[in-house]
N, C-alpha and C positions, 0 to 999 in steps of 0.2 A: 504493499499500500504505499509506504514511504517512497519507494522508487518511482511510483506513478505521479505522486504529488510533486516531486522534484523538478521534472521538466516544466511543469506549469508555473513553479515559482521562478525558475530561470527565464522562462518566456516573458513572465510579467515584469522582471526586472530589466530585461532588455528593452521592452516596450517603454518602460518608464525613462530609460536612458535616452532613447530615441527622442521621446517627447521633450526631455530636457535639453536636448541639443537643437531643437527646432524653436525659433522665435518668430512669432507673427508681429509685424510693425507697420504702421502707417507712417507716411512721411513726417507728420507732425511729432510722432513718437520718436522717430528716429533723430530728428534735429534737437528734441529735448535731451536725449541720451548724449548726443555729441557735445551739447553745450555744458554738461555736467560731469562727463566722464572721459572726454577726449584727452589724451596725453599732452599734446601740443598746447591746448588750452590751459591745462594745469601747470605745465612748465612755464608759461608766459605769466600766469597769476602768481606763481612763486617769485618770478623776477620783479613783479610789481610790488609784492610785499617787501622784498630785500631793498629795493629802491626807496620804499617809504621809511624803512629803518635807517637808511643812509641819510634821509633828510631829517629824521628825528635826532640823529646824532649832532647835527648842526644846532641844536637848541643850546649848545655850550657857548654860543656867540653872545648870548645875553643872559644865561642861567649861571649861577654860582658854582664853583667847584669846592665841595667841602669834604675834608678829610679828618679822620680821628686816628691817633697813633699812640702807642705806648712804647717807650724805649728805655732799656735798662743798661746802664754802664758801670764798670768797676775800674778805678785807676789809681795810681799814685804819682802820676805826672803833676809836677808842681803847678803849672799854670792851670790845667784842668780841675785839679783838686781844689784850689782856692775859688775857681770859678764856680764849681758845684756848691762849695759852702754859701757863696753869695746867692745862687740860685735858690738854695734851701733856706736861705735867711737864717744862718747859724753862725756867722762870722762874729768872733769875740776879739778882744784886745790881744789874748794870748795867741790868737792865730797868726798875729804880725811877728811873732818871734822868728828871727832869720832861720834858725835851725828848723822849725816847722815848716816855714816857707819853702826852704831848699830841699828838705828831706820829709815830705809829708806821709802820713800814714795812708794806706789804701782807703778809698772812700767810694761808696756806691750811691748811685742816684737813679730813680725812676722818674721819667718825664712823661706826663700825660698832656697830650697836646690836641686841641681843636683847631683847625686852620681853615680859612675860607678865601677864595680867589674870585674876585668879582670883575668881569670884563665890563668896561664903560664904553670904549670906542675902539673898535676893531674893524676898519672899513673893508679889508680883505676877507675877513670872516662873514660879513654881510653879504657880498657879492658870492662868496662860495656857497652860502646858504641858498640864495636865489638859484644859482646854477644847479644845485642839487634837487631843488624843487622842480626846476623845469625838466631835469632828467626823470624824475618821477612822473611827471605829467606825460612825458614822451613814452616811457615804459607803459603807462596806463592805455594810451591810444594804440600802441603797438599791440598789446594783448587784445584789445577790442577788435583790431584788424585781423589778427590771427584767428579769433573766434569766427569772424564773418567769413573768412576764407574757408575754414573747416566745415562751416554750415553749407557753404557752396558745394565743397566736395561731397558732403553727404548727399545733398540733393542730386548732384551730378551721378554718383554711384548708385544711389537708390533707383534713378530712372534707368542707369545702365543695366542694373539688374532685372528691371522690367522689361527692357528692350530684348536682353539676351533670352529672357523666359519666353517672350513673344516670337522671337526668331526660332527656338527649338520647336514651338507649336507649329509655326508655319512649315518648317521643314519636315516635321512629323507628319503632318497632313499630306504634304507632297509625296513622301515615301509611301503612304497609304494608297494614294492616287496611282503612283507607279506600280505597287504591288497588284492593284486591280488590273492595270493595264497589262502586267506581266500574265496574269491569269489568262486574259482574253487572248493575248497574242500566242500563248502556249496551246491554248484550246484551238485557235485558228491553225496553228502548226500541225497539230495532230489530225485536223481535218482536211489539211492540204491548202489552207488558204493564205498562209504565211510562210516566210522562209526562216531558216535559222539565224540569219543575219538580223532579222527583225527582232527575235528573241534576245539576241546579244545585244542589240542597241538599248533595249529596255533594262537589261541587267546592268550594262554600263552606267545608265542614268541612275539606277538605284544605288549603285556603289558610290557614284559621285555625291548623291544626296546624303548618304550615310555618313560620308566623309565629313561634309559640311555640318551635319547634324552633331557629330561627335566634336568638331571644333566649336560649335556653339555651345555644347554642354561644358566644355573645358573654359570657355570664355566666362560662361555663367558663374562656374565655381570660382574663378580668380577674382571676379568682381565681388562675389559674395565674401571671399576671405579679407578683401581690402576693406569692405564695408564692416565686417566684423572688427576688424583692426581700429577703423575710425571711431567706432561706437564703443570700443574697449569691452567687448563681449568675450565669453569664454571661446577659447580657439576651438574650431570644429563646429561652431553654431551654425546651422542652416537657417537663414533668414527667409521668411515667407511673406513677401510684400503684400499689402492690403490695398494699395493705391496703384491704379494702372496709369499708363502714359496717357496724358490728355494734353490739349493745347493750352499753354499758359497765356493768360491775357497780358498784354503790355500796353503801358499808357502811351498815347501818342507823344506827349511831352517828353517822355524819356528818349524817344527816337529823334527827336528834334532839338534836344538840349545842346548848346554849343560847347560848354565846358563842364568839366567834373567840378563838383563843389569843393571849395577849400576846406570845408568843414568835415570832409571825409578822414576818417580815423588815422589811416596811414600818412596823409598829408599833414594833418594836425600833428601827429607824432614828429615828423620832420621838422615842421615849424617850431615846435618845442625844443627839439634838439639844437636848432640854430639858436634859439635864445639861450640855451645852456651854455653853448660854446662862447657866446657874446659875453656872458657873465663870467665865464672862467677867464677870458682876456681881461676883464675889468679887475677880477680877483688878483690877478698876477700884477697888473699895473699897481693895485692899491698896496701891494707889500712894500712899497716905498713910503707909504704914509705912516705918520707915527700912531703907535698904539697907547692907549691909556687904560690902566688896569688898577683895581684897588685891591688890597690884601689885608688880611689880619689874623692874628693867632692868639689863643689863650692857653697859658701853660700852667701845669702843676708840677712842682718838683718836690720829691720826698724820698727819704731812705728806703721807704717800703712801697711794694707794688700798689699802684692805683692810690698812692697817699695824696692828700691835698693840703698838706701843711703850709706850703708856700705857692703863692699865686702871682701871676703877672701877664700882662697883655702886650701886643705890639700891633699897630695899625699903621697903615700907610698907602701911599698912591704912587704909581710909577708911570712914566712917559718914555717911550723908548721908539726908536725907529732905525732902520737899516740904511746908511746913507750910501754905502757901496758895498757889494759882495763879489767883487772880481767879475762882474758882467753876467753872472749866472742868472739872476732874476730878470734881467733885461732880455736875455736870450729865450727865457721861458715865457716872457710877455709876448715876444715876437712870434714864438711857435704857436701860442694860444690864439693869436690874431689870425694866423695863417688856417688854424683849424676852423675858426669861426667862418672865414671865407671859403673854406672848402665846403662846409656844412650847408652855406648859403647857395653855392652853386649846385650842390647835389639836389637840394630842394627845388631849385629852378628846373633842373633837369628831369626831376621825377614829375613835376608838375606838368611839363611840356609833354612828356612821354605819357602821362595819364590822358591828355586831352587826345593825343594821337590814338591811344588804345580805345577811347571812347568812340571816335570817328568809325575806327574799324569795326567795334562791336555794333554800332547802329547799322552799318552796311550789312553785316552778317544777319541781323535779325530781319532786315527787309529781304535780303537773298534767300534766307531759310524760309520764309513765309511763301514767297514765290515758288520755291522748289517743292513745298508741300502741295500747293495747288496743282503743279504739273504732274507730280507722282501720283496724286489721288486720281486724276483722269486716267493716266496711264494704267493704274491698277485696275479701275473699273473696265476699261477696254480690254485688258488682257484676260480679266475674268469672264467677260462675256465671250470672248473669242474661244477660250478654253472649253467653256460650257457647250458651244456650237460644235466644235471639233470632237469633243468627247462623244456627244450623242451620236454624230455622224460615225464615229470610229466604231462604235459598238454595233452598228448594222453594216459595217464593211465598206463605208463610203470615204473613208480617209486612211492615209497611210500611217503607219506607226511612227515613222520619222516626224510627220507633221504634229501627231499628238504630243510627242516627247517635246518638240520645239514650243508647242503652246503651253505645255506645263512648265517648261523652264522659264518661258517668259512670265507666266502668271506668279511663280514663286519669286522670281526676281523683282518684279514690279511691287509685290506685296512687301518684300524685305525693304526695297527702296523707299516705300511709303513710311515704314516703321523708322527707318534710319532719318528720314526727312523730318518727322514729328520730333524725334530725339534731338537732332541738330537744332532745330527751332527752339525747343525748350531750354537747351543748354545755352544759345545765343541770348535768350532773354534772361536767364539766370545771370550769366555773365555780364549783361549790360546792367542789371540791378546791383551786381556787386561792385561795378565801377562807380555807380552813381549813389551808392549807400552813404549816408552821412552818420 
């Protein structure tokens, strides 16, 4: 009895495993998964967080630096020994005895200190803070653009998977049609109405279709694997799409728009990068400006650890500047200016290129729409022609070669129409990507 139950359990487990490896997805669900799970998106978000922490570090431009310390020493050095006595407020007349001054006994001191340094005016630090803020802004927009591109890739491969599935169905139907034709021609050959060459022609066509069918299946598997990678699903997952290829509506204004918006995330990122380099240049120039900082400390000196018997404080303000450092800072300033100019030129180049890409994408949309209309007409004509020839072939009024030619044309036109719809949708998606703000 146990041996009979075991195969059933194994079959159920295998069935559960297959179910676990299959995921049904609409396009909207796929986009949501990519937005939250894609590795490239997560990497960019991590870079944004790191840039934010770099910016927070620049708070030291206006926030104080506070330290606490406990230092213990033991010495018989004459100078230090007498100084410790002064710090501990234990100097007596007897301590001025030359013998004690020259040959003091060993003495210990524990110093508890609280110190504060407060920036007042650091011009280079202020520009450095601005530059770091612009880097953070640039990283934020870079991350937004990466996410937009990943979503574009997901839409592209989702539709590619749909296209590959439709292609396999078209080829499968074509194989069934050829199989029926093969039965007819073999029957005609047996009855003396067809030649061996007619049978071979049909078999060759079937092999050709089978090869294309296998290629379409391989392409479908490859697209499926890459979509699984984009969505960060478990390896081996088979995606079953729920949305079929349909014509995407495009706004007329997008097809006629002259320039890409400067608010597009990648261009905004480059713009912030330019500002960051500009502030870096200003920061390096400002290193020649004087710096003003305040400082203060409060000390407890005692013979015992953390003792507080003697107290003292020290406060002050410092003004300093570097007049000349051998030309090092001047060279750094010139280099940062060149980096700013380079970033500016790169921004202008990318903006010009984006406008060129926009014109090309707009032409692609118009061209793809025209191609759909033409392939749709050709598909209908090929289907009608095949039906007529198929009916005539069944009653012996058409040759096998003519039927195969009509079937080949029908399959090609169906596939051409599917490709045309796919190319149109991709052109629209690409146009949307270029105009996305």
